[in-house]
BALOBA-1460 file (C-alpha; in Angstrom, 3 decimals):
// residues 135
<rec num="1" residu="m" x="-137.347" y="50.975" z="74.277"/>
<rec num="2" residu="r" x="-139.003" y="51.939" z="71.033"/>
<rec num="3" residu="l" x="-136.808" y="49.457" z="69.097"/>
<rec num="4" residu="v" x="-138.097" y="46.588" z="71.234"/>
<rec num="5" residu="s" x="-141.702" y="47.534" z="70.457"/>
<rec num="6" residu="k" x="-141.012" y="47.585" z="66.724"/>
<rec num="7" residu="r" x="-139.344" y="44.176" z="66.907"/>
<rec num="8" residu="r" x="-142.224" y="42.748" z="68.885"/>
<rec num="9" residu="a" x="-144.751" y="44.186" z="66.429"/>
<rec num="10" residu="t" x="-142.782" y="42.746" z="63.497"/>
<rec num="11" residu="t" x="-142.638" y="39.339" z="65.172"/>
<rec num="12" residu="v" x="-146.368" y="39.337" z="65.885"/>
<rec num="13" residu="l" x="-147.153" y="40.462" z="62.328"/>
<rec num="14" residu="a" x="-144.928" y="37.721" z="60.899"/>
<rec num="15" residu="a" x="-146.633" y="35.094" z="63.070"/>
<rec num="16" residu="f" x="-150.116" y="36.180" z="61.957"/>
<rec num="17" residu="s" x="-149.002" y="36.230" z="58.321"/>
<rec num="18" residu="f" x="-147.724" y="32.669" z="58.641"/>
<rec num="19" residu="v" x="-150.969" y="31.461" z="60.231"/>
<rec num="20" residu="f" x="-153.143" y="33.097" z="57.541"/>
<rec num="21" residu="a" x="-150.931" y="31.811" z="54.730"/>
<rec num="22" residu="w" x="-151.017" y="28.276" z="56.153"/>
<rec num="23" residu="t" x="-154.816" y="28.369" z="56.530"/>
<rec num="24" residu="g" x="-155.280" y="29.505" z="52.922"/>
<rec num="25" residu="a" x="-152.918" y="26.868" z="51.556"/>
<rec num="26" residu="d" x="-154.633" y="24.139" z="53.522"/>
<rec num="27" residu="a" x="-158.060" y="25.071" z="52.139"/>
<rec num="28" residu="h" x="-157.144" y="24.355" z="48.515"/>
<rec num="29" residu="h" x="-156.503" y="20.683" z="47.825"/>
<rec num="30" residu="s" x="-154.650" y="19.173" z="44.906"/>
<rec num="31" residu="f" x="-156.518" y="17.538" z="42.031"/>
<rec num="32" residu="s" x="-155.121" y="14.078" z="42.781"/>
<rec num="33" residu="a" x="-156.217" y="14.253" z="46.423"/>
<rec num="34" residu="e" x="-159.870" y="14.586" z="45.416"/>
<rec num="35" residu="f" x="-160.216" y="13.229" z="41.873"/>
<rec num="36" residu="d" x="-158.982" y="10.062" z="40.152"/>
<rec num="37" residu="i" x="-157.443" y="10.421" z="36.695"/>
<rec num="38" residu="g" x="-157.963" y="6.667" z="36.361"/>
<rec num="39" residu="q" x="-161.746" y="7.189" z="36.465"/>
<rec num="40" residu="p" x="-162.648" y="9.324" z="33.450"/>
<rec num="41" residu="i" x="-166.338" y="10.069" z="33.140"/>
<rec num="42" residu="e" x="-168.792" y="11.531" z="30.662"/>
<rec num="43" residu="i" x="-172.109" y="12.757" z="32.017"/>
<rec num="44" residu="t" x="-175.006" y="14.440" z="30.256"/>
<rec num="45" residu="g" x="-177.732" y="16.269" z="32.107"/>
<rec num="46" residu="t" x="-179.560" y="19.476" z="32.874"/>
<rec num="47" residu="v" x="-177.897" y="22.330" z="34.741"/>
<rec num="48" residu="t" x="-179.783" y="22.962" z="37.985"/>
<rec num="49" residu="a" x="-177.490" y="25.585" z="39.530"/>
<rec num="50" residu="i" x="-174.139" y="27.265" z="39.035"/>
<rec num="51" residu="e" x="-171.880" y="28.581" z="41.786"/>
<rec num="52" residu="w" x="-169.716" y="31.334" z="40.279"/>
<rec num="53" residu="t" x="-167.177" y="31.215" z="43.115"/>
<rec num="54" residu="n" x="-163.444" y="31.039" z="43.677"/>
<rec num="55" residu="p" x="-161.171" y="29.172" z="43.954"/>
<rec num="56" residu="h" x="-163.429" y="26.920" z="41.843"/>
<rec num="57" residu="a" x="-166.796" y="27.416" z="40.206"/>
<rec num="58" residu="w" x="-169.276" y="24.532" z="40.424"/>
<rec num="59" residu="v" x="-171.988" y="23.361" z="38.051"/>
<rec num="60" residu="h" x="-174.781" y="21.296" z="39.577"/>
<rec num="61" residu="m" x="-176.677" y="19.095" z="37.177"/>
<rec num="62" residu="e" x="-179.355" y="16.438" z="37.162"/>
<rec num="63" residu="v" x="-178.261" y="13.334" z="35.289"/>
<rec num="64" residu="v" x="-180.895" y="10.718" z="34.413"/>
<rec num="65" residu="d" x="-179.648" y="7.175" z="33.746"/>
<rec num="66" residu="a" x="-181.063" y="4.609" z="31.306"/>
<rec num="67" residu="d" x="-183.498" y="3.354" z="33.971"/>
<rec num="68" residu="g" x="-184.906" y="6.845" z="34.577"/>
<rec num="69" residu="n" x="-183.142" y="7.360" z="37.904"/>
<rec num="70" residu="a" x="-182.044" y="10.961" z="38.491"/>
<rec num="71" residu="t" x="-178.789" y="11.796" z="40.275"/>
<rec num="72" residu="q" x="-177.615" y="15.246" z="41.290"/>
<rec num="73" residu="w" x="-173.994" y="15.804" z="40.234"/>
<rec num="74" residu="a" x="-171.604" y="18.527" z="41.364"/>
<rec num="75" residu="v" x="-168.945" y="19.363" z="38.776"/>
<rec num="76" residu="e" x="-165.885" y="21.398" z="39.686"/>
<rec num="77" residu="l" x="-164.466" y="23.896" z="37.190"/>
<rec num="78" residu="l" x="-161.679" y="26.461" z="37.311"/>
<rec num="79" residu="g" x="-162.050" y="29.829" z="39.039"/>
<rec num="80" residu="v" x="-164.419" y="32.493" z="37.751"/>
<rec num="81" residu="t" x="-161.705" y="34.661" z="36.199"/>
<rec num="82" residu="a" x="-160.175" y="31.763" z="34.268"/>
<rec num="83" residu="l" x="-163.628" y="30.721" z="33.051"/>
<rec num="84" residu="a" x="-164.470" y="34.253" z="31.907"/>
<rec num="85" residu="r" x="-161.151" y="34.540" z="30.057"/>
<rec num="86" residu="s" x="-161.998" y="31.374" z="28.157"/>
<rec num="87" residu="g" x="-165.498" y="32.641" z="27.336"/>
<rec num="88" residu="l" x="-167.603" y="30.745" z="29.882"/>
<rec num="89" residu="t" x="-169.701" y="33.374" z="31.691"/>
<rec num="90" residu="r" x="-173.095" y="33.739" z="33.357"/>
<rec num="91" residu="q" x="-174.537" y="34.686" z="29.975"/>
<rec num="92" residu="v" x="-173.260" y="31.500" z="28.295"/>
<rec num="93" residu="l" x="-174.280" y="28.838" z="30.826"/>
<rec num="94" residu="k" x="-177.558" y="28.972" z="32.730"/>
<rec num="95" residu="p" x="-179.818" y="26.656" z="34.738"/>
<rec num="96" residu="g" x="-181.952" y="24.602" z="32.378"/>
<rec num="97" residu="d" x="-179.182" y="24.158" z="29.794"/>
<rec num="98" residu="k" x="-178.484" y="20.566" z="28.764"/>
<rec num="99" residu="i" x="-174.750" y="19.848" z="28.785"/>
<rec num="100" residu="t" x="-172.254" y="17.030" z="28.440"/>
<rec num="101" residu="v" x="-169.228" y="17.097" z="30.706"/>
<rec num="102" residu="n" x="-166.074" y="15.034" z="30.333"/>
<rec num="103" residu="g" x="-163.834" y="14.851" z="33.355"/>
<rec num="104" residu="y" x="-162.777" y="12.708" z="36.282"/>
<rec num="105" residu="r" x="-164.752" y="11.160" z="39.156"/>
<rec num="106" residu="a" x="-164.251" y="11.974" z="42.796"/>
<rec num="107" residu="r" x="-162.152" y="9.466" z="44.733"/>
<rec num="108" residu="n" x="-164.765" y="9.267" z="47.505"/>
<rec num="109" residu="g" x="-167.424" y="7.749" z="45.208"/>
<rec num="110" residu="t" x="-169.903" y="10.621" z="45.461"/>
<rec num="111" residu="p" x="-171.534" y="12.033" z="42.304"/>
<rec num="112" residu="t" x="-168.831" y="14.674" z="42.042"/>
<rec num="113" residu="a" x="-166.472" y="15.295" z="39.153"/>
<rec num="114" residu="n" x="-163.789" y="17.654" z="37.942"/>
<rec num="115" residu="a" x="-164.523" y="18.851" z="34.409"/>
<rec num="116" residu="s" x="-162.018" y="18.895" z="31.576"/>
<rec num="117" residu="t" x="-164.495" y="19.750" z="28.779"/>
<rec num="118" residu="m" x="-168.071" y="20.953" z="28.519"/>
<rec num="119" residu="k" x="-170.399" y="21.192" z="25.511"/>
<rec num="120" residu="r" x="-174.089" y="21.661" z="24.810"/>
<rec num="121" residu="a" x="-175.760" y="18.248" z="24.704"/>
<rec num="122" residu="d" x="-178.206" y="19.119" z="21.948"/>
<rec num="123" residu="t" x="-175.893" y="20.928" z="19.504"/>
<rec num="124" residu="g" x="-172.412" y="19.778" z="20.480"/>
<rec num="125" residu="e" x="-171.341" y="23.424" z="20.759"/>
<rec num="126" residu="h" x="-168.082" y="23.629" z="22.671"/>
<rec num="127" residu="l" x="-168.516" y="25.692" z="25.837"/>
<rec num="128" residu="w" x="-165.261" y="25.194" z="27.696"/>
<rec num="129" residu="t" x="-162.044" y="23.201" z="27.895"/>
<rec num="130" residu="s" x="-159.651" y="23.267" z="30.816"/>
<rec num="131" residu="s" x="-156.147" y="24.284" z="29.915"/>
<rec num="132" residu="v" x="-154.944" y="22.787" z="33.183"/>
<rec num="133" residu="e" x="-153.726" y="19.205" z="33.080"/>
<rec num="134" residu="p" x="-154.501" y="17.089" z="36.165"/>
<rec num="135" residu="n" x="-151.512" y="16.170" z="38.277"/>
């Protein structure tokens, strides 16, 4: 009787593990599902907020066009650990900083991008480069 209980517990544990693994995998989308490598973009603006989160950090910035119209952009980066390893930390990038981002536009047409490089707009100082190639 005890053997049956252990088997049942193992089966239930395996089923829950599968469900949690599937949910986690579904939450993280591929680059090509969200961003278009055929739409490279360069934007320059002022950092308004930074989300130091995983699986991706986000930089929010206000970009003003030639006509004076401001647009709020959301720029996806790598995860916090990868950013810190490359030198991009909370002490390096702060709201109010003026930056230039090169990357790729979102497929859905919103002001969203995935960054491949980031530098200070006023000095050209390199802040970060992704070592991950889009696929």
